[in-house]
C-alpha positions in Angstrom: 19.1 -11.3 -32.3 18.0 -14.9 -32.2 20.2 -15.5 -29.2 18.3 -12.9 -27.2 14.9 -14.5 -27.8 15.5 -17.5 -25.6 16.3 -15.8 -22.4 13.4 -13.3 -22.9 11.0 -16.1 -23.5 12.3 -17.9 -20.4 11.7 -14.8 -18.3 8.2 -14.5 -19.7 7.4 -18.1 -18.8 8.9 -18.0 -15.3 7.2 -14.7 -14.4 3.7 -16.0 -15.2 1.6 -16.2 -12.0 1.0 -19.6 -10.5 -2.8 -20.3 -10.2 -4.1 -22.9 -7.9 -7.5 -24.7 -7.9 -9.2 -25.7 -4.6 -12.3 -27.7 -3.8 -13.8 -27.1 -0.3 -15.9 -29.8 1.2 -17.8 -30.2 4.5 -15.7 -32.4 6.7 -18.8 -34.3 8.0 -20.9 -34.7 4.9 -18.3 -34.3 2.2 -20.7 -32.0 0.4 -19.3 -28.9 -1.5 -19.3 -25.6 0.4 -20.5 -22.7 -1.7 -19.7 -19.1 -1.0 -16.6 -19.8 1.1 -14.0 -17.1 1.0 -10.3 -17.5 0.4 -8.0 -14.6 0.8 -4.4 -14.0 1.7 -3.5 -12.7 5.1 -1.4 -9.7 4.1 -2.5 -8.7 0.6 -6.2 -9.5 1.1 -6.3 -10.8 -2.5 -9.0 -13.4 -2.6 -11.9 -15.1 -4.3 -14.9 -17.2 -3.4 -16.1 -20.8 -4.1 -18.9 -21.5 -6.6 -21.9 -23.8 -6.1 -19.6 -26.8 -6.6 -17.3 -25.7 -3.8 -14.5 -24.8 -6.3 -12.3 -21.8 -6.6 -9.3 -20.6 -8.5 -6.7 -18.2 -7.0 -3.3 -16.7 -7.9 -0.7 -18.2 -5.6 1.2 -16.0 -3.2 3.9 -16.9 -0.7 1.6 -16.2 2.2 -1.0 -17.7 4.5 -4.3 -18.4 2.7 -7.4 -18.0 4.9 -10.3 -20.2 4.1 -13.4 -18.9 5.8 -17.2 -19.5 5.9 -19.5 -18.2 8.6 -20.8 -21.7 9.3 -17.4 -23.4 9.5 -14.2 -23.2 11.5 -11.7 -21.0 9.7 -8.7 -22.9 8.2 -5.3 -21.3 7.4 -2.8 -22.9 5.0 0.5 -21.6 3.7 1.0 -21.6 -0.1 4.0 -21.2 -2.3 4.9 -21.7 -6.0 4.6 -25.5 -5.5 0.9 -25.3 -4.6 -1.3 -26.1 -7.5 -4.4 -28.2 -6.7 -6.1 -29.5 -3.5 -9.3 -30.7 -1.9 -9.7 -29.3 1.6 -12.2 -30.0 4.3 -13.8 -27.4 6.7 -15.2 -28.5 10.0 -18.8 -27.2 10.8 -19.1 -24.9 13.7 -20.9 -26.4 16.7 -24.1 -24.5 17.3 -26.0 -24.3 20.5 -29.4 -22.7 21.1 -29.1 -19.8 23.4 -31.0 -20.2 26.7 -32.8 -16.9 26.4 -36.5 -16.0 26.3 -36.9 -15.1 22.7 -39.4 -12.3 23.2 -37.0 -10.6 25.6 -34.1 -10.6 23.1 -33.6 -6.9 22.2 -32.3 -7.0 18.6 -32.7 -3.2 18.2 -30.4 -2.7 21.3 -27.8 -4.8 19.6 -28.2 -2.9 16.3 -28.0 0.5 18.1 -24.7 -0.6 19.7 -23.3 -1.2 16.3 -24.6 2.2 15.1 -23.1 4.0 18.1 -19.7 2.3 17.6 -19.7 2.1 13.8 -16.3 3.9 13.2 -14.6 1.8 16.0 -15.8 -1.5 14.5 -15.5 -0.9 10.8 -12.8 0.4 8.5 -14.4 3.5 7.0 -11.4 5.3 5.4 -11.7 6.6 1.9 -10.4 3.9 -0.5 -10.9 1.9 -3.6 -12.3 -1.7 -3.2 -11.0 -3.8 -6.1 -13.9 -6.2 -6.8 -14.9 -9.0 -9.0 -18.5 -8.5 -10.1 -20.6 -11.3 -11.4 -24.2 -11.3 -12.8 -26.4 -14.2 -13.9 -29.9 -14.0 -15.3 -31.9 -17.2 -15.9 -35.3 -17.3 -17.7 -37.4 -20.4 -17.6 -34.5 -22.5 -16.3 -32.1 -21.4 -19.2 -29.3 -18.9 -18.7 -29.8 -15.8 -20.8 -27.1 -13.5 -19.3 -23.8 -14.3 -17.7 -20.8 -12.1 -17.3 -18.0 -11.2 -14.9 -16.1 -7.9 -14.6 -13.1 -6.6 -12.7 -14.0 -3.2 -11.3 -12.9 -0.5 -8.8 -15.4 0.8 -6.3 -14.4 4.0 -4.5 -16.2 4.9 -1.3 -15.7 8.1 0.6 -16.4 6.7 4.1 -18.3 3.4 3.6 -21.6 5.1 4.5 -24.6 5.2 2.1 -26.4 8.6 2.0 -30.1 8.6 1.2 -30.1 12.4 0.7 -27.1 12.9 -1.6 -26.8 11.9 -5.3 -25.3 8.4 -5.6 -22.3 9.7 -7.6 -21.2 12.0 -4.8 -20.7 9.1 -2.4 -19.3 6.4 -4.6 -17.6 5.9 -8.0 -17.3 2.8 -10.2 -14.6 2.1 -12.8 -15.2 -1.0 -15.0 -11.6 -2.2 -15.7 -12.0 -5.3 -17.7 -14.4 -8.1 -18.7 -13.4 -11.7 -17.8 -16.2 -13.3 -19.8 -19.6 -12.3 -21.1 -22.5 -13.8 -22.9 -25.7 -11.9 -23.2 -28.6 -13.1 -25.3 -30.7 -10.5 -27.2 -31.7 -7.8 -24.8 -34.6 -6.7 -26.9 -36.2 -10.2 -26.7 -39.0 -10.3 -24.1 -37.6 -9.6 -20.6 -34.0 -10.4 -21.2 -33.0 -6.9 -20.1 -34.6 -7.3 -16.7 -32.4 -6.0 -13.8 -32.5 -4.4 -10.4 -32.1 -0.7 -10.0 -28.3 0.0 -9.8 -28.9 2.4 -7.0 -30.7 -0.3 -5.0 -27.9 -2.8 -5.5 -25.2 -0.3 -4.7 -27.1 0.8 -1.6 -26.9 -2.7 -0.1 -23.1 -2.9 -0.5 -23.1 -0.7 2.6 -24.0 -1.8 6.1 -25.7 1.3 7.4 -29.0 0.9 5.4 -29.5 -2.4 7.0 -28.9 -0.8 10.4 -31.2 2.1 9.8 -34.0 0.0 8.4 -34.0 -2.1 11.6 -33.3 0.6 14.2 -35.5 3.4 12.8 -38.1 1.8 10.6 -38.3 -1.8 12.0 -41.6 -2.8 13.5 -43.0 -6.0 14.9 -39.6 -7.6 15.1 -40.1 -11.2 16.0 -37.1 -13.2 17.2 -37.4 -16.8 15.9 -34.1 -18.3 17.0 -30.9 -17.4 18.8 -27.9 -19.7 18.3 -24.3 -19.5 19.4 -21.1 -21.0 18.2 -17.5 -20.3 19.2 -17.3 -17.1 17.2 -20.8 -15.8 16.6 -24.3 -15.2 18.0 -26.7 -15.9 15.2 -30.1 -14.3 15.4 -33.0 -15.3 13.0 -35.9 -12.9 12.9 -39.0 -11.5 11.0 -39.7 -7.8 10.8 -41.8 -5.1 9.0 -39.8 -2.3 7.5 -42.1 0.7 7.3 -40.2 3.3 5.1 -41.7 6.8 4.9 -43.5 7.5 1.6 -42.8 4.0 0.4 -44.6 0.7 0.7 -43.8 -1.4 3.8 -41.7 -4.4 3.0 -41.6 -7.5 5.1 -38.6 -9.6 6.2 -38.8 -13.3 6.9 -36.1 -15.7 8.3 -33.5 -12.9 8.1 -30.3 -13.4 9.9 -27.7 -11.4 11.7 -24.3 -12.8 12.8 -22.8 -10.9 15.8 -19.2 -11.3 16.7 -19.0 -12.7 20.2 -16.0 -10.6 21.1 -16.8 -7.2 19.7 -20.6 -7.4 19.2 -19.9 -6.2 15.6 -22.0 -7.6 12.7 -19.9 -10.0 10.7 -22.7 -10.9 8.3 -26.3 -9.8 7.7 -28.9 -11.4 5.5 -32.2 -9.8 4.6 -34.8 -12.1 3.0 -37.9 -10.4 1.7 -41.3 -12.0 2.1 -42.8 -12.8 -1.4 -44.9 -10.0 -2.8 -46.6 -8.9 -6.0 -46.3 -5.7 -7.9 -47.1 -4.0 -11.2 -44.7 -1.8 -13.2 -43.5 -0.7 -16.6 -40.1 -1.9 -18.0 -37.6 1.0 -18.5 -36.0 -0.3 -21.7 -39.1 -1.2 -23.8 -41.8 0.5 -21.7 -43.8 -2.8 -21.5 -46.4 -3.0 -18.6 -45.8 -6.2 -16.5 -46.8 -7.9 -13.3 -44.3 -9.6 -11.1 -45.7 -12.3 -8.9 -44.3 -14.0 -5.9 -41.1 -11.8 -5.9 -38.6 -13.2 -3.5 -35.2 -11.5 -2.9 -32.2 -12.0 -0.5 -29.4 -9.6 0.2 -26.3 -11.0 1.9 -23.4 -8.8 3.1 -20.3 -10.0 4.9 -17.1 -8.7 6.4 -13.6 -10.0 7.3 -11.1 -8.7 9.8 -8.7 -6.0 8.8 -6.2 -4.2 11.2 -8.4 -4.7 14.3 -11.6 -3.7 12.5 -13.9 -5.2 10.0 -13.8 -4.5 6.2 -16.3 -5.1 3.4 -15.7 -8.6 2.0 -18.6 -9.7 -0.2 -22.2 -9.0 -1.2 -24.7 -11.0 -3.1 -28.3 -10.4 -4.2 -30.6 -13.2 -5.4 -34.1 -12.6 -6.8 -36.7 -14.8 -8.4 -40.2 -14.1 -9.6 -42.9 -14.9 -12.1 -43.2 -12.1 -14.7 -46.5 -11.6 -16.7 -46.4 -9.4 -19.8 -48.0 -9.4 -23.3 -50.0 -12.6 -22.5 -46.8 -14.4 -21.5 -45.5 -15.7 -18.2 -41.8 -16.2 -17.6 -40.0 -17.5 -14.5 -36.9 -15.5 -13.8 -33.9 -15.7 -11.5 -31.3 -12.9 -11.1 -28.0 -13.1 -9.2 -25.5 -10.3 -8.6 -22.4 -10.5 -6.5 -19.4 -8.4 -5.5 -16.3 -9.9 -4.1 -13.5 -7.7 -2.7 -10.2 -8.8 -4.2 -7.9 -5.9 -3.1 -7.8 -2.3 -1.9 -6.1 0.9 -3.0 -5.8 4.2 -1.2 -6.7 6.5 -4.0 -9.7 7.8 -6.0 -10.9 6.9 -9.5 -10.0 9.3 -12.3 -13.0 11.3 -13.6 -12.6 10.0 -17.1 -12.8 6.4 -15.9 -16.0 6.7 -13.9 -19.2 5.2 -15.3 -22.8 6.5 -14.7 -23.7 4.5 -11.6 -27.4 4.8 -12.5 -26.9 2.5 -15.5 -26.7 -1.3 -15.4 -23.2 -2.7 -15.9 -24.2 -4.8 -18.9 -24.9 -1.6 -20.8 -21.1 -1.0 -20.9 -19.7 -4.4 -21.8 -19.0 -6.4 -24.9 -21.9 -8.8 -25.2 -19.9 -11.9 -26.3 -16.4 -12.2 -24.9 -14.6 -15.2 -23.5 -11.7 -14.9 -21.1 -10.4 -16.1 -17.8 -13.0 -16.9 -15.2 -11.6 -15.8 -11.9 -14.8 -17.0 -10.2 -15.0 -20.6 -11.3 -17.9 -21.5 -13.5 -20.2 -24.5 -12.9 -20.5 -27.1 -15.8 -23.8 -25.5 -16.9 -22.3 -22.1 -17.0 -19.2 -23.3 -19.0 -21.5 -24.9 -21.5 -23.5 -21.6 -21.9 -20.4 -19.5 -22.3 -18.8 -21.8 -24.8 -21.9 -22.6 -26.9 -22.0 -20.9 -30.2 -24.9 -18.6 -31.0 
């Protein structure tokens, strides 16, 4: 029997996946490029850089696409010898469009995307394999940090405001890469956005409807153009029926110059104040100077565009029980693969609950999305 162990061990070692670490820098300033996407041309397996411009990815014998909306796309071939590299991306040259800003019809551009939605975007029923990451910071100290591997099934990549959320999408939490969550019953440590709100903004059509149907007083602030995109910066009022009007400021749409499809859209909400009651502990609170940004992007897929990544960032001052806390919340989805099937009923979670209600609070594992030094220290620090 002992003679069989060596070849088996050898096979195990040789079959382990090769993982490469990359650092992406601006070719002009040599500064790190955050939120740059790296994905393989054929499998679409990929990841994204952290705030330090670093990423880790399982090596494939294929072309690796390095992409950021503000930089020229770079393509490199990788194989089993590829392990570590620092790469530079060239900034896109941007020119101001010679247009009269008040004559630029953003709604007309949006309506074109609505009318041609199924020609421009892959909307077939499928599972998006995603890496989900959440970070909550209170008074400049991390209080919640975790990363999950999940499957997100969508029927047609359209969000319906009239149907229950579970009828249009399904979520399966497959595994936890790492997690550290401080006491959820302490103060506002359990603060989170409504899951339905987060999942809504994974889809493009709510952004389109808000601008086309409910957008008022749209003010174009800047129109820029580079080789691939027309970039429109604007302010707007979104007057939703039976809800408070919310205001957008310095929001941005990236239109593809060839197809006029939207490659990326960023909604930045003007700061506002509100009063509410916490769901977990039923504590009345005031949130002051709320500021939130939603960022949705797409990558090419078989002649159309496919969901690529989404991030939400929010910060505010929270007053409760004679205390004031400064908070920051970050949530992100990164598509890492696709499957043409549905999620089994027994594997589906309640999509109205926050993900952290399902995970083991303290677990250390492989960080597919590379951590910053501060995050590593938080995860590794003993309670």
